[in-house]
Biopython code that builds the backbone (N, CA, C, O; Angstrom):
import numpy as np
from Bio.PDB.StructureBuilder import StructureBuilder

atoms = [
    (1, "MET", "N", (190.681, 51.010, -99.417)),
    (1, "MET", "CA", (190.425, 52.279, -99.894)),
    (1, "MET", "C", (189.335, 52.329, -100.803)),
    (1, "MET", "O", (188.753, 51.284, -101.091)),
    (2, "SER", "N", (188.932, 53.595, -101.369)),
    (2, "SER", "CA", (187.896, 53.871, -101.497)),
    (2, "SER", "C", (187.345, 54.213, -102.716)),
    (2, "SER", "O", (187.901, 55.274, -102.999)),
    (3, "THR", "N", (186.398, 53.868, -103.809)),
    (3, "THR", "CA", (186.780, 54.094, -104.997)),
    (3, "THR", "C", (185.357, 55.029, -105.457)),
    (3, "THR", "O", (184.196, 54.697, -105.216)),
    (4, "PRO", "N", (185.831, 56.355, -106.226)),
    (4, "PRO", "CA", (184.425, 57.308, -106.475)),
    (4, "PRO", "C", (183.648, 56.488, -107.751)),
    (4, "PRO", "O", (184.069, 55.952, -108.776)),
    (5, "SER", "N", (182.284, 56.672, -107.152)),
    (5, "SER", "CA", (181.153, 56.163, -108.104)),
    (5, "SER", "C", (180.715, 56.682, -109.242)),
    (5, "SER", "O", (180.472, 56.231, -110.361)),
    (6, "LEU", "N", (180.647, 57.989, -108.599)),
    (6, "LEU", "CA", (180.683, 59.054, -110.211)),
    (6, "LEU", "C", (182.009, 59.736, -110.612)),
    (6, "LEU", "O", (181.894, 60.669, -111.408)),
    (7, "ALA", "N", (183.167, 59.440, -110.216)),
    (7, "ALA", "CA", (184.168, 60.306, -110.552)),
    (7, "ALA", "C", (184.376, 59.831, -112.009)),
    (7, "ALA", "O", (183.689, 58.968, -112.556)),
    (8, "LYS", "N", (185.544, 60.586, -112.643)),
    (8, "LYS", "CA", (186.096, 61.009, -114.110)),
    (8, "LYS", "C", (187.390, 59.148, -113.362)),
    (8, "LYS", "O", (187.653, 58.088, -113.931)),
    (9, "SER", "N", (187.679, 59.546, -112.335)),
    (9, "SER", "CA", (188.803, 58.872, -111.816)),
    (9, "SER", "C", (187.950, 57.491, -111.869)),
    (9, "SER", "O", (186.771, 57.172, -112.022)),
    (10, "LEU", "N", (189.393, 56.751, -111.626)),
    (10, "LEU", "CA", (188.705, 54.911, -110.711)),
    (10, "LEU", "C", (188.863, 54.501, -109.592)),
    (10, "LEU", "O", (188.201, 53.592, -109.092)),
    (11, "TYR", "N", (190.222, 55.432, -108.771)),
    (11, "TYR", "CA", (190.582, 55.824, -107.889)),
    (11, "TYR", "C", (190.666, 57.543, -107.361)),
    (11, "TYR", "O", (190.521, 58.382, -108.250)),
    (12, "TYR", "N", (190.973, 58.189, -105.456)),
    (12, "TYR", "CA", (190.939, 59.383, -106.140)),
    (12, "TYR", "C", (192.666, 59.006, -105.795)),
    (12, "TYR", "O", (193.184, 57.903, -105.624)),
    (13, "GLU", "N", (193.187, 60.164, -105.777)),
    (13, "GLU", "CA", (194.613, 60.242, -105.828)),
    (13, "GLU", "C", (194.980, 60.008, -104.344)),
    (13, "GLU", "O", (195.653, 59.003, -104.111)),
    (14, "LYS", "N", (194.679, 60.687, -103.461)),
    (14, "LYS", "CA", (194.864, 59.861, -102.335)),
    (14, "LYS", "C", (194.893, 58.435, -101.751)),
    (14, "LYS", "O", (195.272, 58.161, -100.612)),
    (15, "ASP", "N", (194.543, 57.751, -102.474)),
    (15, "ASP", "CA", (193.688, 56.468, -102.680)),
    (15, "ASP", "C", (195.688, 55.527, -103.238)),
    (15, "ASP", "O", (196.279, 54.478, -102.979)),
    (16, "TYR", "N", (195.989, 57.037, -104.231)),
    (16, "TYR", "CA", (197.151, 55.750, -105.046)),
    (16, "TYR", "C", (198.293, 56.355, -104.254)),
    (16, "TYR", "O", (199.338, 55.833, -104.644)),
    (17, "GLN", "N", (198.556, 57.407, -103.126)),
    (17, "GLN", "CA", (199.545, 58.159, -102.487)),
    (17, "GLN", "C", (199.647, 56.874, -101.406)),
    (17, "GLN", "O", (200.701, 56.285, -101.164)),
    (18, "ALA", "N", (198.019, 56.476, -100.652)),
    (18, "ALA", "CA", (198.161, 55.939, -99.197)),
    (18, "ALA", "C", (199.139, 54.264, -100.128)),
    (18, "ALA", "O", (199.962, 53.442, -99.725)),
    (19, "LEU", "N", (198.471, 54.482, -101.362)),
    (19, "LEU", "CA", (199.219, 52.914, -101.755)),
    (19, "LEU", "C", (200.362, 52.599, -101.728)),
    (19, "LEU", "O", (200.862, 51.673, -101.089)),
    (20, "TRP", "N", (201.279, 53.947, -102.981)),
    (20, "TRP", "CA", (202.343, 54.109, -103.247)),
    (20, "TRP", "C", (203.231, 54.306, -101.858)),
    (20, "TRP", "O", (203.517, 53.247, -101.298)),
    (21, "CYS", "N", (203.505, 55.014, -101.494)),
    (21, "CYS", "CA", (203.701, 55.909, -100.261)),
    (21, "CYS", "C", (204.272, 54.762, -99.133)),
    (21, "CYS", "O", (205.391, 54.679, -98.628)),
    (22, "GLY", "N", (202.957, 53.837, -98.918)),
    (22, "GLY", "CA", (203.525, 53.052, -97.806)),
    (22, "GLY", "C", (203.929, 51.709, -98.334)),
    (22, "GLY", "O", (203.854, 50.870, -97.436)),
    (23, "MET", "N", (204.234, 51.332, -99.200)),
    (23, "MET", "CA", (204.893, 50.054, -100.087)),
    (23, "MET", "C", (205.848, 50.491, -100.270)),
    (23, "MET", "O", (206.720, 49.676, -100.571)),
    (24, "HIS", "N", (206.295, 52.069, -100.204)),
    (24, "HIS", "CA", (207.693, 52.790, -100.194)),
    (24, "HIS", "C", (208.465, 53.399, -98.787)),
    (24, "HIS", "O", (209.508, 54.027, -98.975)),
    (25, "ASN", "N", (208.003, 53.237, -97.471)),
    (25, "ASN", "CA", (207.871, 53.525, -96.402)),
    (25, "ASN", "C", (208.063, 55.520, -95.892)),
    (25, "ASN", "O", (208.728, 56.337, -95.255)),
    (26, "GLY", "N", (206.756, 55.287, -96.890)),
    (26, "GLY", "CA", (206.934, 56.753, -96.823)),
    (26, "GLY", "C", (206.014, 57.873, -95.928)),
    (26, "GLY", "O", (205.462, 57.011, -95.243)),
    (27, "LYS", "N", (205.564, 58.859, -95.534)),
    (27, "LYS", "CA", (204.719, 60.004, -94.986)),
    (27, "LYS", "C", (203.919, 60.364, -96.051)),
    (27, "LYS", "O", (204.262, 60.712, -97.181)),
    (28, "THR", "N", (202.791, 60.243, -95.563)),
    (28, "THR", "CA", (201.998, 61.800, -96.432)),
    (28, "THR", "C", (201.274, 61.954, -96.026)),
    (28, "THR", "O", (200.695, 61.226, -95.220)),
    (29, "GLU", "N", (200.830, 63.519, -96.607)),
    (29, "GLU", "CA", (200.671, 64.492, -96.696)),
    (29, "GLU", "C", (201.169, 65.745, -95.161)),
    (29, "GLU", "O", (200.504, 66.273, -94.270)),
    (30, "VAL", "N", (203.060, 65.781, -95.643)),
    (30, "VAL", "CA", (203.587, 66.209, -95.066)),
    (30, "VAL", "C", (203.223, 67.830, -94.736)),
    (30, "VAL", "O", (202.735, 68.113, -95.830)),
    (31, "VAL", "N", (203.191, 68.303, -94.438)),
    (31, "VAL", "CA", (202.450, 69.917, -94.015)),
    (31, "VAL", "C", (204.237, 71.089, -93.796)),
    (31, "VAL", "O", (204.925, 71.121, -92.776)),
    (32, "LEU", "N", (204.459, 71.737, -94.889)),
    (32, "LEU", "CA", (205.368, 72.367, -94.878)),
    (32, "LEU", "C", (206.004, 73.607, -94.019)),
    (32, "LEU", "O", (206.590, 73.021, -93.109)),
    (33, "PRO", "N", (206.173, 74.830, -93.853)),
    (33, "PRO", "CA", (205.899, 75.929, -92.759)),
    (33, "PRO", "C", (204.936, 76.481, -93.504)),
    (33, "PRO", "O", (203.839, 76.836, -93.073)),
    (34, "ASP", "N", (205.297, 76.563, -94.575)),
    (34, "ASP", "CA", (204.104, 77.867, -95.607)),
    (34, "ASP", "C", (203.149, 76.607, -95.597)),
    (34, "ASP", "O", (202.257, 76.840, -96.412)),
    (35, "LYS", "N", (202.965, 75.362, -95.008)),
    (35, "LYS", "CA", (201.164, 75.530, -95.146)),
    (35, "LYS", "C", (200.636, 74.414, -95.550)),
    (35, "LYS", "O", (199.784, 73.718, -94.999)),
    (36, "ALA", "N", (201.635, 74.154, -97.364)),
    (36, "ALA", "CA", (201.659, 73.243, -97.753)),
    (36, "ALA", "C", (201.681, 72.402, -97.638)),
    (36, "ALA", "O", (202.071, 72.110, -96.507)),
    (37, "ARG", "N", (201.254, 70.885, -98.770)),
    (37, "ARG", "CA", (201.608, 69.938, -98.448)),
    (37, "ARG", "C", (201.926, 68.590, -99.420)),
    (37, "ARG", "O", (201.184, 67.984, -100.193)),
    (38, "VAL", "N", (203.240, 68.394, -99.080)),
    (38, "VAL", "CA", (203.523, 67.457, -99.493)),
    (38, "VAL", "C", (202.790, 66.065, -99.217)),
    (38, "VAL", "O", (202.575, 65.717, -98.056)),
    (39, "ASP", "N", (202.311, 65.067, -100.590)),
    (39, "ASP", "CA", (201.705, 64.502, -100.276)),
    (39, "ASP", "C", (202.148, 63.022, -99.888)),
    (39, "ASP", "O", (201.457, 62.149, -99.362)),
    (40, "CYS", "N", (203.974, 62.950, -100.435)),
    (40, "CYS", "CA", (205.069, 61.568, -99.251)),
    (40, "CYS", "C", (206.086, 62.234, -99.575)),
    (40, "CYS", "O", (206.497, 62.951, -100.487)),
    (41, "VAL", "N", (206.525, 61.637, -98.174)),
    (41, "VAL", "CA", (207.777, 62.158, -98.832)),
    (41, "VAL", "C", (208.777, 60.262, -97.485)),
    (41, "VAL", "O", (208.464, 59.647, -96.466)),
    (42, "THR", "N", (209.913, 60.236, -98.489)),
    (42, "THR", "CA", (210.673, 59.819, -98.313)),
    (42, "THR", "C", (211.970, 60.073, -97.635)),
    (42, "THR", "O", (212.430, 61.190, -97.400)),
    (43, "ASP", "N", (212.440, 59.090, -97.382)),
    (43, "ASP", "CA", (214.372, 59.108, -97.203)),
    (43, "ASP", "C", (214.778, 60.335, -98.052)),
    (43, "ASP", "O", (215.167, 61.473, -97.787)),
    (44, "THR", "N", (214.555, 59.712, -99.059)),
    (44, "THR", "CA", (215.827, 60.849, -100.490)),
    (44, "THR", "C", (214.221, 61.112, -100.880)),
    (44, "THR", "O", (214.333, 60.502, -101.944)),
    (45, "HIS", "N", (212.952, 61.485, -100.882)),
    (45, "HIS", "CA", (212.316, 62.209, -101.809)),
    (45, "HIS", "C", (211.004, 63.288, -101.107)),
    (45, "HIS", "O", (210.315, 63.193, -100.091)),
    (46, "ALA", "N", (211.062, 64.004, -101.884)),
    (46, "ALA", "CA", (210.282, 64.725, -101.759)),
    (46, "ALA", "C", (208.737, 64.281, -102.875)),
    (46, "ALA", "O", (209.000, 64.399, -104.071)),
    (47, "ILE", "N", (207.636, 63.934, -102.645)),
    (47, "ILE", "CA", (206.746, 63.369, -104.205)),
    (47, "ILE", "C", (205.519, 63.480, -104.486)),
    (47, "ILE", "O", (204.754, 62.631, -104.029)),
    (48, "GLU", "N", (204.993, 64.576, -105.329)),
    (48, "GLU", "CA", (203.670, 65.386, -105.746)),
    (48, "GLU", "C", (202.939, 63.680, -106.246)),
    (48, "GLU", "O", (203.575, 62.676, -105.925)),
    (49, "PHE", "N", (202.046, 63.584, -106.766)),
    (49, "PHE", "CA", (200.999, 62.617, -107.110)),
    (49, "PHE", "C", (200.197, 63.505, -108.343)),
    (49, "PHE", "O", (200.332, 64.728, -108.353)),
    (50, "ASP", "N", (199.749, 63.141, -108.897)),
    (50, "ASP", "CA", (198.894, 63.727, -110.339)),
    (50, "ASP", "C", (198.417, 62.645, -110.745)),
    (50, "ASP", "O", (198.619, 61.486, -110.381)),
    (51, "PHE", "N", (197.730, 63.108, -111.571)),
    (51, "PHE", "CA", (197.077, 62.162, -112.234)),
    (51, "PHE", "C", (197.529, 63.065, -113.913)),
    (51, "PHE", "O", (197.476, 64.274, -114.140)),
    (52, "ALA", "N", (197.855, 62.197, -114.631)),
    (52, "ALA", "CA", (198.314, 62.558, -116.364)),
    (52, "ALA", "C", (198.268, 63.983, -116.200)),
    (52, "ALA", "O", (198.958, 64.876, -115.709)),
    (53, "LYS", "N", (197.326, 63.861, -116.725)),
    (53, "LYS", "CA", (196.694, 65.286, -117.697)),
    (53, "LYS", "C", (196.904, 66.708, -116.759)),
    (53, "LYS", "O", (196.664, 67.687, -117.466)),
    (54, "LYS", "N", (197.321, 67.124, -115.231)),
    (54, "LYS", "CA", (198.093, 67.965, -114.019)),
    (54, "LYS", "C", (199.538, 68.013, -113.938)),
    (54, "LYS", "O", (200.197, 68.740, -113.195)),
    (55, "TRP", "N", (200.081, 66.933, -115.005)),
    (55, "TRP", "CA", (201.568, 66.560, -115.663)),
    (55, "TRP", "C", (202.461, 67.822, -115.257)),
    (55, "TRP", "O", (203.335, 67.801, -114.390)),
    (56, "GLY", "N", (202.082, 68.950, -116.051)),
    (56, "GLY", "CA", (202.737, 70.584, -115.574)),
    (56, "GLY", "C", (202.649, 70.914, -113.835)),
    (56, "GLY", "O", (203.485, 71.519, -113.163)),
    (57, "GLU", "N", (201.639, 70.437, -113.483)),
    (57, "GLU", "CA", (201.261, 70.904, -112.442)),
    (57, "GLU", "C", (202.369, 70.283, -111.028)),
    (57, "GLU", "O", (202.829, 70.937, -110.092)),
    (58, "SER", "N", (202.515, 68.977, -111.310)),
    (58, "SER", "CA", (203.509, 67.795, -110.798)),
    (58, "SER", "C", (205.020, 68.067, -110.895)),
    (58, "SER", "O", (205.721, 67.497, -110.060)),
    (59, "ILE", "N", (205.506, 68.714, -111.633)),
    (59, "ILE", "CA", (207.106, 69.055, -111.943)),
    (59, "ILE", "C", (207.027, 70.577, -110.774)),
    (59, "ILE", "O", (207.676, 70.516, -109.730)),
    (60, "GLY", "N", (206.460, 71.444, -110.990)),
    (60, "GLY", "CA", (207.131, 72.580, -110.046)),
    (60, "GLY", "C", (206.521, 72.657, -108.641)),
    (60, "GLY", "O", (206.843, 73.494, -107.798)),
    (61, "GLN", "N", (205.578, 71.666, -108.478)),
    (61, "GLN", "CA", (205.317, 71.130, -106.881)),
    (61, "GLN", "C", (206.764, 70.059, -106.239)),
    (61, "GLN", "O", (207.568, 70.125, -105.309)),
    (62, "ALA", "N", (206.561, 69.421, -107.011)),
    (62, "ALA", "CA", (207.825, 68.613, -106.604)),
    (62, "ALA", "C", (209.257, 68.632, -106.437)),
    (62, "ALA", "O", (210.097, 68.015, -105.782)),
    (63, "LEU", "N", (209.198, 70.077, -107.729)),
    (63, "LEU", "CA", (210.710, 70.575, -107.430)),
    (63, "LEU", "C", (210.764, 72.184, -106.012)),
    (63, "LEU", "O", (211.545, 72.781, -105.272)),
    (64, "TYR", "N", (209.164, 72.151, -106.492)),
    (64, "TYR", "CA", (209.404, 72.962, -104.886)),
    (64, "TYR", "C", (209.667, 72.414, -103.451)),
    (64, "TYR", "O", (210.401, 72.753, -102.523)),
    (65, "TYR", "N", (208.593, 71.245, -103.701)),
    (65, "TYR", "CA", (208.631, 70.316, -102.085)),
    (65, "TYR", "C", (210.343, 70.161, -101.653)),
    (65, "TYR", "O", (210.896, 70.277, -100.559)),
    (66, "SER", "N", (210.920, 69.831, -103.098)),
    (66, "SER", "CA", (212.534, 68.847, -102.653)),
    (66, "SER", "C", (213.526, 69.896, -102.272)),
    (66, "SER", "O", (214.516, 69.586, -101.609)),
    (67, "LEU", "N", (213.168, 71.914, -102.907)),
    (67, "LEU", "CA", (213.413, 72.811, -102.491)),
    (67, "LEU", "C", (213.704, 72.827, -100.804)),
    (67, "LEU", "O", (214.675, 72.680, -100.062)),
    (68, "VAL", "N", (211.982, 73.146, -100.656)),
    (68, "VAL", "CA", (212.218, 73.059, -98.941)),
    (68, "VAL", "C", (212.479, 72.214, -98.170)),
    (68, "VAL", "O", (212.870, 72.355, -97.011)),
    (69, "LEU", "N", (212.292, 71.293, -98.729)),
    (69, "LEU", "CA", (212.516, 69.560, -97.437)),
    (69, "LEU", "C", (214.129, 69.286, -97.901)),
    (69, "LEU", "O", (214.599, 68.214, -97.521)),
    (70, "ASN", "N", (215.012, 70.184, -98.699)),
    (70, "ASN", "CA", (216.539, 69.381, -99.571)),
    (70, "ASN", "C", (216.316, 67.663, -99.501)),
    (70, "ASN", "O", (216.679, 67.033, -98.508)),
    (71, "LYS", "N", (215.903, 67.238, -100.261)),
    (71, "LYS", "CA", (215.081, 66.133, -100.734)),
    (71, "LYS", "C", (215.360, 66.341, -102.230)),
    (71, "LYS", "O", (215.528, 67.397, -102.839)),
    (72, "GLN", "N", (215.369, 64.843, -102.751)),
    (72, "GLN", "CA", (215.599, 65.116, -103.994)),
    (72, "GLN", "C", (213.367, 64.776, -104.554)),
    (72, "GLN", "O", (212.568, 64.124, -103.881)),
    (73, "PRO", "N", (213.085, 65.473, -105.844)),
    (73, "PRO", "CA", (212.129, 65.668, -105.755)),
    (73, "PRO", "C", (211.547, 64.353, -107.166)),
    (73, "PRO", "O", (212.177, 64.028, -108.172)),
    (74, "GLY", "N", (210.679, 64.046, -106.873)),
    (74, "GLY", "CA", (209.825, 63.080, -107.174)),
    (74, "GLY", "C", (208.816, 63.216, -108.081)),
    (74, "GLY", "O", (208.841, 64.445, -108.150)),
    (75, "ILE", "N", (207.731, 62.810, -109.016)),
    (75, "ILE", "CA", (206.714, 62.551, -109.077)),
    (75, "ILE", "C", (206.121, 61.454, -109.263)),
    (75, "ILE", "O", (206.825, 60.938, -110.132)),
    (76, "VAL", "N", (205.352, 60.784, -109.054)),
    (76, "VAL", "CA", (204.375, 59.197, -109.427)),
    (76, "VAL", "C", (203.322, 60.576, -110.462)),
    (76, "VAL", "O", (202.926, 61.722, -110.249)),
    (77, "LEU", "N", (203.235, 59.379, -111.806)),
    (77, "LEU", "CA", (201.867, 60.078, -112.142)),
    (77, "LEU", "C", (200.987, 59.031, -112.812)),
    (77, "LEU", "O", (201.165, 58.369, -113.835)),
    (78, "ILE", "N", (199.952, 59.075, -111.907)),
    (78, "ILE", "CA", (198.811, 57.969, -112.506)),
    (78, "ILE", "C", (198.219, 58.484, -113.944)),
    (78, "ILE", "O", (197.662, 59.469, -114.428)),
    (79, "LEU", "N", (198.598, 57.458, -114.238)),
    (79, "LEU", "CA", (197.819, 56.655, -115.864)),
    (79, "LEU", "C", (197.056, 55.988, -115.604)),
    (79, "LEU", "O", (197.340, 54.854, -115.220)),
    (80, "GLU", "N", (195.436, 56.528, -115.733)),
    (80, "GLU", "CA", (194.397, 55.818, -115.712)),
    (80, "GLU", "C", (193.894, 55.734, -117.243)),
    (80, "GLU", "O", (192.677, 55.632, -117.085)),
    (81, "LYS", "N", (194.104, 55.720, -118.494)),
    (81, "LYS", "CA", (194.134, 56.212, -119.665)),
    (81, "LYS", "C", (195.250, 56.155, -120.799)),
    (81, "LYS", "O", (195.738, 57.010, -121.538)),
    (82, "LYS", "N", (195.564, 53.995, -120.527)),
    (82, "LYS", "CA", (196.414, 54.791, -120.736)),
    (82, "LYS", "C", (197.263, 55.257, -122.477)),
    (82, "LYS", "O", (198.344, 55.792, -122.722)),
    (83, "SER", "N", (196.247, 54.785, -123.301)),
    (83, "SER", "CA", (196.958, 55.158, -124.765)),
    (83, "SER", "C", (196.729, 57.213, -124.534)),
    (83, "SER", "O", (197.768, 57.857, -124.680)),
    (84, "ALA", "N", (195.476, 57.988, -124.217)),
    (84, "ALA", "CA", (195.966, 58.758, -124.285)),
    (84, "ALA", "C", (196.409, 59.494, -122.998)),
    (84, "ALA", "O", (196.363, 60.719, -122.896)),
    (85, "ASP", "N", (196.880, 58.588, -121.936)),
    (85, "ASP", "CA", (198.156, 59.628, -120.632)),
    (85, "ASP", "C", (199.835, 58.976, -121.311)),
    (85, "ASP", "O", (200.797, 59.402, -120.673)),
    (86, "ASP", "N", (200.201, 57.961, -122.580)),
    (86, "ASP", "CA", (201.389, 58.449, -122.656)),
    (86, "ASP", "C", (201.783, 59.684, -123.600)),
    (86, "ASP", "O", (202.924, 59.992, -123.941)),
    (87, "ARG", "N", (200.861, 60.174, -123.865)),
    (87, "ARG", "CA", (201.419, 61.590, -124.429)),
    (87, "ARG", "C", (202.239, 62.703, -122.769)),
    (87, "ARG", "O", (203.202, 63.467, -122.703)),
    (88, "TYR", "N", (201.491, 62.346, -122.005)),
    (88, "TYR", "CA", (201.756, 63.555, -120.793)),
    (88, "TYR", "C", (202.450, 63.069, -119.607)),
    (88, "TYR", "O", (202.408, 63.626, -118.509)),
    (89, "LEU", "N", (203.192, 61.834, -119.924)),
    (89, "LEU", "CA", (203.751, 60.565, -119.303)),
    (89, "LEU", "C", (205.490, 61.596, -120.603)),
    (89, "LEU", "O", (206.429, 62.247, -120.144)),
    (90, "ALA", "N", (205.312, 61.405, -121.531)),
    (90, "ALA", "CA", (206.245, 61.943, -122.185)),
    (90, "ALA", "C", (207.184, 63.226, -121.611)),
    (90, "ALA", "O", (208.331, 63.454, -121.228)),
    (91, "ARG", "N", (205.948, 63.871, -121.811)),
    (91, "ARG", "CA", (206.521, 65.524, -121.203)),
    (91, "ARG", "C", (207.028, 65.295, -119.879)),
    (91, "ARG", "O", (208.182, 65.709, -119.770)),
    (92, "VAL", "N", (206.678, 64.907, -119.100)),
    (92, "VAL", "CA", (207.046, 64.494, -117.558)),
    (92, "VAL", "C", (208.355, 63.758, -118.077)),
    (92, "VAL", "O", (209.423, 64.042, -117.534)),
    (93, "LYS", "N", (208.332, 63.144, -118.753)),
    (93, "LYS", "CA", (210.075, 62.567, -118.447)),
    (93, "LYS", "C", (210.979, 63.306, -119.286)),
    (93, "LYS", "O", (212.201, 63.164, -119.256)),
    (94, "LYS", "N", (210.110, 64.405, -120.327)),
    (94, "LYS", "CA", (211.223, 64.598, -120.706)),
    (94, "LYS", "C", (212.062, 65.767, -119.907)),
    (94, "LYS", "O", (213.251, 66.087, -119.911)),
    (95, "VAL", "N", (211.205, 66.127, -119.403)),
    (95, "VAL", "CA", (211.540, 67.881, -118.721)),
    (95, "VAL", "C", (212.259, 67.373, -116.709)),
    (95, "VAL", "O", (212.864, 68.121, -115.941)),
    (96, "ALA", "N", (211.741, 65.537, -116.423)),
    (96, "ALA", "CA", (212.291, 64.945, -115.091)),
    (96, "ALA", "C", (213.844, 64.898, -115.977)),
    (96, "ALA", "O", (214.868, 65.180, -115.354)),
    (97, "LYS", "N", (213.908, 64.590, -117.193)),
    (97, "LYS", "CA", (215.906, 64.532, -117.312)),
    (97, "LYS", "C", (216.908, 65.359, -117.617)),
    (97, "LYS", "O", (218.053, 65.143, -118.012)),
    (98, "LEU", "N", (215.930, 66.974, -117.224)),
    (98, "LEU", "CA", (216.457, 67.985, -117.249)),
    (98, "LEU", "C", (217.240, 68.008, -116.202)),
    (98, "LEU", "O", (218.448, 67.778, -116.138)),
    (99, "TYR", "N", (216.362, 68.348, -115.237)),
    (99, "TYR", "CA", (215.714, 68.578, -113.945)),
    (99, "TYR", "C", (215.968, 67.897, -112.805)),
    (99, "TYR", "O", (215.589, 68.365, -111.731)),
    (100, "ASN", "N", (216.504, 66.945, -112.858)),
    (100, "ASN", "CA", (216.898, 65.593, -112.629)),
    (100, "ASN", "C", (215.801, 65.130, -111.030)),
    (100, "ASN", "O", (215.987, 65.074, -109.814)),
    (101, "ILE", "N", (214.736, 64.902, -111.929)),
    (101, "ILE", "CA", (213.297, 64.797, -111.280)),
    (101, "ILE", "C", (213.289, 62.574, -111.302)),
    (101, "ILE", "O", (213.825, 61.889, -112.174)),
    (102, "THR", "N", (212.618, 62.115, -110.229)),
    (102, "THR", "CA", (212.402, 61.074, -110.493)),
    (102, "THR", "C", (210.947, 60.500, -110.796)),
    (102, "THR", "O", (210.220, 60.754, -109.836)),
    (103, "VAL", "N", (210.264, 59.803, -111.819)),
    (103, "VAL", "CA", (209.841, 59.976, -112.526)),
    (103, "VAL", "C", (209.077, 58.244, -112.541)),
    (103, "VAL", "O", (209.183, 57.440, -113.466)),
    (104, "TRP", "N", (208.303, 58.025, -111.195)),
    (104, "TRP", "CA", (207.654, 56.307, -111.356)),
    (104, "TRP", "C", (205.620, 56.571, -112.012)),
    (104, "TRP", "O", (204.956, 57.606, -112.077)),
    (105, "THR", "N", (205.498, 56.090, -112.129)),
    (105, "THR", "CA", (203.923, 55.684, -112.756)),
    (105, "THR", "C", (203.165, 54.431, -112.030)),
    (105, "THR", "O", (203.422, 53.246, -111.818)),
    (106, "MET", "N", (201.892, 55.503, -111.715)),
    (106, "MET", "CA", (200.753, 54.044, -111.534)),
    (106, "MET", "C", (199.874, 54.397, -111.932)),
    (106, "MET", "O", (199.690, 55.480, -112.488)),
    (107, "THR", "N", (198.496, 52.831, -111.561)),
    (107, "THR", "CA", (197.816, 52.641, -112.908)),
    (107, "THR", "C", (196.657, 51.629, -112.101)),
    (107, "THR", "O", (197.262, 51.007, -111.229)),
    (108, "PRO", "N", (195.363, 51.310, -112.113)),
    (108, "PRO", "CA", (194.797, 50.804, -111.460)),
    (108, "PRO", "C", (195.357, 49.576, -111.141)),
    (108, "PRO", "O", (195.101, 48.819, -110.204)),
    (109, "ASP", "N", (196.223, 49.476, -112.124)),
    (109, "ASP", "CA", (196.202, 47.610, -111.685)),
    (109, "ASP", "C", (197.494, 47.985, -110.601)),
    (109, "ASP", "O", (197.773, 47.019, -109.891)),
    (110, "ASP", "N", (197.828, 48.476, -110.499)),
    (110, "ASP", "CA", (198.605, 48.304, -108.872)),
    (110, "ASP", "C", (197.940, 48.343, -107.342)),
    (110, "ASP", "O", (198.486, 48.236, -106.244)),
    (111, "PHE", "N", (196.641, 48.526, -107.683)),
    (111, "PHE", "CA", (195.527, 47.695, -106.430)),
    (111, "PHE", "C", (195.427, 46.556, -106.804)),
    (111, "PHE", "O", (195.155, 46.071, -105.706)),
    (112, "ARG", "N", (195.426, 45.868, -107.353)),
    (112, "ARG", "CA", (194.660, 44.275, -107.604)),
    (112, "ARG", "C", (196.145, 43.910, -106.571)),
    (112, "ARG", "O", (197.321, 44.239, -106.420)),
    (113, "GLY", "N", (194.970, 42.895, -105.984)),
    (113, "GLY", "CA", (195.845, 42.278, -104.138)),
    (113, "GLY", "C", (196.506, 43.336, -103.224)),
    (113, "GLY", "O", (197.316, 43.008, -102.358)),
    (114, "ASN", "N", (196.052, 44.902, -103.493)),
    (114, "ASN", "CA", (196.730, 45.351, -102.866)),
    (114, "ASN", "C", (195.275, 45.668, -101.870)),
    (114, "ASN", "O", (195.555, 46.544, -101.052)),
    (115, "LEU", "N", (194.329, 45.358, -101.779)),
    (115, "LEU", "CA", (192.595, 46.060, -101.346)),
    (115, "LEU", "C", (192.769, 44.935, -100.427)),
    (115, "LEU", "O", (191.883, 44.654, -99.621)),
]
sb = StructureBuilder()
sb.init_structure("model")
sb.init_model(0)
sb.init_chain("A")
sb.init_seg("    ")
for serial, (resi, resn, name, xyz) in enumerate(atoms, 1):
    if name == "N":
        sb.init_residue(resn, " ", resi, " ")
    sb.init_atom(name, np.array(xyz, "f"), 0.0, 1.0, " ", f" {name:<3s}", serial, name[0])
structure = sb.get_structure()
């Protein structure tokens, strides 16, 4: 796993993708016919990964990918600033309930023991 030295995030999005997707037997960076890239595809879900501040984008992408791949939509929301990110998680959960989107979360703690 790589660690950004001067970036605002503790890890890159692709690091979260690789860890989570590997643990869930998924494929990363699946390219669709229109050249869009799905962050992770499992047997049941098409999953978008995003940092908490990009919560709104994650919803649209997850829904689109699930439509194209005929899978359930999923979002892995990356929470690196617990207190600040909780509001974004609440927003995603509210919309996810309405549109039947599965939501998971990841934090930097998920890398402990997995590096």
